[in-house]
C-alpha positions as CSV (number, residue, x, y, z in Angstrom):
1,M,-99.4,5.1,91.6
2,H,-96.3,5.0,93.6
3,S,-94.0,7.9,93.6
4,A,-90.5,7.5,92.8
5,S,-87.8,8.6,95.3
6,L,-84.6,10.0,93.9
7,V,-81.5,8.9,96.0
8,V,-78.1,10.6,95.4
9,S,-74.9,8.7,96.4
10,T,-72.3,10.9,97.9
11,R,-69.4,8.3,97.6
12,P,-68.1,9.3,94.1
13,A,-67.8,12.7,95.3
14,S,-66.1,11.9,98.6
15,R,-63.8,9.4,96.8
16,S,-62.9,12.1,94.2
17,R,-62.1,14.6,96.8
18,W,-59.9,12.3,98.6
19,R,-58.1,11.4,95.6
20,R,-57.4,14.9,94.8
21,I,-55.9,15.6,98.3
22,T,-53.6,12.5,98.4
23,G,-52.8,13.3,94.6
24,S,-51.4,16.8,95.5
25,F,-48.0,17.9,95.7
26,W,-48.3,19.2,99.2
27,F,-49.8,16.1,100.5
28,N,-47.0,14.0,99.0
29,L,-44.5,16.2,100.3
30,L,-46.0,16.2,103.8
31,A,-46.3,12.4,103.7
32,A,-42.7,12.2,102.5
33,T,-41.3,14.3,105.4
34,V,-43.4,12.4,108.1
35,A,-42.1,9.0,106.8
36,L,-38.5,10.4,106.7
37,V,-38.6,11.6,110.4
38,L,-40.1,8.4,111.5
39,L,-37.3,6.4,109.6
40,Q,-34.7,8.4,111.1
41,A,-36.2,8.6,114.6
42,F,-36.5,4.7,115.0
43,V,-34.6,2.8,112.3
44,V,-31.8,4.6,110.6
45,K,-30.2,8.3,110.7
46,I,-27.9,10.2,108.6
47,Y,-25.0,12.0,110.6
48,Y,-22.4,14.6,109.6
49,V,-18.8,13.8,110.4
50,P,-17.8,17.0,112.3
51,S,-14.2,16.7,112.8
52,G,-10.9,14.6,111.5
53,S,-10.6,12.4,114.6
54,M,-11.8,9.4,112.8
55,E,-9.4,10.0,109.8
56,Q,-8.7,8.3,107.6
57,T,-11.6,5.9,108.1
58,L,-13.9,8.9,108.1
59,A,-13.3,12.3,106.6
60,V,-14.6,15.6,107.7
61,G,-17.9,16.2,106.0
62,D,-18.8,12.7,105.4
63,R,-22.4,11.7,105.9
64,V,-22.6,8.4,107.6
65,V,-25.8,6.2,108.2
66,V,-26.3,4.9,111.7
67,D,-28.5,1.8,112.9
68,R,-30.6,3.2,115.5
69,I,-32.1,-0.3,116.0
70,A,-29.0,-1.9,117.0
71,G,-28.4,0.9,119.4
72,A,-31.7,0.5,121.0
73,F,-31.8,-3.3,121.4
74,S,-28.1,-4.3,121.5
75,A,-25.0,-3.2,123.1
76,P,-22.2,-2.2,120.8
77,A,-19.2,-4.6,120.3
78,D,-15.6,-3.7,120.5
79,G,-14.5,-2.2,117.3
80,D,-17.9,-0.8,116.4
81,V,-17.8,2.9,115.0
82,V,-20.7,4.6,117.0
83,V,-22.4,7.8,117.1
84,F,-23.3,9.4,120.7
85,T,-25.0,12.2,122.1
86,A,-21.8,14.2,123.8
87,S,-22.5,15.1,127.3
88,S,-21.0,18.3,129.0
89,L,-17.8,16.2,129.7
90,W,-17.2,16.3,126.0
91,G,-16.8,20.1,125.7
92,E,-19.1,23.1,125.4
93,Q,-22.6,22.5,124.3
94,P,-23.8,24.4,121.3
95,P,-26.3,27.1,122.0
96,V,-29.8,26.7,120.9
97,P,-30.7,29.3,118.1
98,D,-32.7,32.2,119.3
99,N,-33.9,32.8,115.7
100,P,-36.8,30.7,114.7
101,A,-35.8,30.7,111.0
102,V,-32.3,29.3,111.9
103,Y,-33.8,26.7,114.6
104,A,-36.0,25.6,111.8
105,I,-33.1,25.3,109.4
106,K,-31.0,23.3,111.9
107,W,-33.8,20.9,112.7
108,I,-34.4,20.3,109.1
109,G,-30.7,19.5,108.7
110,G,-30.8,17.2,111.6
111,V,-33.7,15.3,110.1
112,V,-32.0,15.0,106.5
113,G,-28.4,14.8,107.7
114,V,-27.4,17.6,105.3
115,G,-26.4,21.0,106.5
116,P,-26.1,22.5,110.1
117,N,-28.3,20.8,112.6
118,L,-29.3,20.9,116.6
119,D,-27.6,17.7,117.3
120,H,-24.3,17.7,119.5
121,T,-23.0,14.3,118.7
122,L,-19.8,12.8,118.1
123,I,-18.4,9.7,116.4
124,K,-15.7,7.4,117.7
125,R,-14.8,3.7,117.7
126,V,-15.5,1.6,120.9
127,I,-12.6,0.0,122.3
128,A,-13.7,-1.6,125.6
129,G,-17.1,-2.2,127.2
130,P,-18.4,-2.5,130.7
131,G,-16.2,-4.4,133.1
132,Q,-13.3,-4.7,130.5
133,T,-9.8,-3.2,131.5
134,V,-7.9,-1.1,128.8
135,S,-4.3,0.1,128.7
136,C,-1.4,1.2,126.6
137,C,0.9,-0.2,125.6
138,D,2.8,-3.6,125.0
139,A,6.1,-3.9,123.6
140,E,5.0,-3.2,120.0
141,G,2.9,0.0,121.1
142,R,-0.3,-1.7,120.9
143,V,-3.6,-1.0,123.1
144,L,-4.4,-3.9,125.3
145,V,-7.9,-4.9,126.3
146,D,-8.0,-7.7,129.2
147,G,-4.3,-8.1,128.7
148,L,-4.7,-8.8,124.9
149,P,-3.3,-6.6,122.3
150,L,-5.6,-5.3,119.6
151,D,-5.1,-5.4,116.0
152,E,-5.9,-2.0,114.6
153,P,-5.0,-1.5,111.2
154,Y,-7.4,1.6,111.1
155,V,-5.3,3.7,113.3
156,F,-3.9,6.8,111.6
157,E,-0.9,9.1,112.9
158,D,-0.7,7.6,116.3
159,Y,1.7,9.1,118.8
160,P,5.2,8.5,118.5
161,F,6.7,5.1,120.2
162,E,9.9,3.5,120.1
163,A,10.6,0.3,122.0
164,G,13.4,0.5,124.2
165,S,14.0,4.4,123.7
166,F,10.7,6.3,123.8
167,D,8.1,4.0,125.2
168,C,6.1,3.2,128.5
169,T,9.2,2.7,130.6
170,T,11.1,5.7,129.7
171,T,11.4,9.1,131.0
172,P,9.7,10.9,129.3
173,R,7.2,8.2,128.1
174,S,5.4,8.2,125.0
175,L,2.1,9.9,124.9
176,R,0.6,6.8,123.5
177,C,1.0,5.3,127.1
178,F,-1.7,5.2,129.7
179,D,-2.5,3.0,132.5
180,D,-5.0,0.2,133.4
181,V,-8.6,1.8,133.0
182,I,-11.5,-0.5,134.0
183,V,-14.7,0.7,132.3
184,P,-17.7,1.1,134.8
185,P,-21.0,-0.5,134.3
186,D,-23.1,0.8,131.3
187,E,-20.5,2.8,130.0
188,Y,-17.9,2.6,127.0
189,F,-14.4,3.6,126.4
190,V,-13.9,5.1,122.9
191,L,-11.0,6.3,120.9
192,G,-10.7,8.0,117.5
193,D,-8.8,6.4,114.7
194,H,-6.7,9.3,114.2
195,R,-5.2,9.0,117.6
196,S,-2.8,11.9,117.8
197,N,-5.8,14.3,116.9
198,S,-8.8,12.9,118.7
199,N,-10.8,14.3,121.9
200,D,-11.8,10.8,123.3
201,S,-12.0,8.9,126.4
202,I,-8.3,9.1,127.3
203,F,-7.2,12.4,125.5
204,R,-7.0,14.6,128.8
205,C,-5.3,11.8,130.7
206,R,-2.2,11.8,128.3
207,G,1.1,13.1,129.5
208,V,2.5,13.7,132.9
209,D,0.2,14.3,136.0
210,P,-3.2,14.1,134.2
211,P,-5.9,16.1,136.1
212,V,-8.3,14.4,138.3
213,G,-11.4,13.3,136.6
214,C,-9.6,13.3,133.2
215,L,-11.3,10.2,131.7
216,K,-14.4,10.6,129.5
217,M,-16.8,7.5,129.1
218,V,-19.6,7.3,126.8
219,G,-23.0,6.1,128.6
220,K,-24.8,3.4,127.1
221,S,-28.0,5.4,127.0
222,D,-26.2,8.2,124.9
223,I,-25.3,5.8,122.1
224,V,-27.4,6.8,119.1
225,G,-26.4,3.7,117.1
226,R,-23.7,2.0,115.1
227,A,-22.4,3.6,111.8
228,F,-22.2,1.1,109.0
229,A,-22.0,3.0,105.7
230,I,-20.7,6.3,104.2
231,V,-23.3,7.7,101.9
232,L,-22.0,11.3,101.1
233,P,-20.3,12.6,99.2
234,P,-20.9,9.8,96.4
235,T,-17.0,9.6,95.8
236,R,-16.9,8.2,99.5
237,W,-19.7,5.4,99.2
238,S,-18.5,2.7,101.4
239,G,-19.4,0.2,104.2
240,L,-17.6,0.4,107.7
């Protein structure tokens, strides 16, 4: 007589345990967080608009979605609204919080695009790219790129300009005016849509006797991506 052997399979128990793990609230919360971090790191990210320099295209407190793929694989085009990491040229850098709890809250805010965050980023409109020449103004007070006037219906509250009485040929001349600027390689000249209230590429160069080194360009490597939609608040939903 042959003795029978009993074989016990562990597969059902292992499968059941895995199902319990993957079905738990904490596992799904962790998975969602990882997915969100990866999505915002490589594809799109939500950014907070910190100032009124892009009014009325963007309002303070708007959350915009930024296409990070475009920023990584293609150069921004003239007229694009871009988010960029601000270097020390753009003002004092915000301090890194010493309190771990505050740091964590700001890190989470940077991930989800809501609340305070650790990012020192600004948002402006690209006016000219590498090798292009930008200046202001023509007889109608328009910005020129490579000698051609721009059509800028988005401009809000520009500096006063009156052809023949307060323009680029009068003394004093309009603050709207600035001389030819040739954009260096791998850099971009940016302006805010709210022209008279924007800390942008030409802001410190306006007026009489501007300081040496007043120009501020945005390096290609500092551009996070192109903003293409407003997602918050809900009443502001729109494309850019």
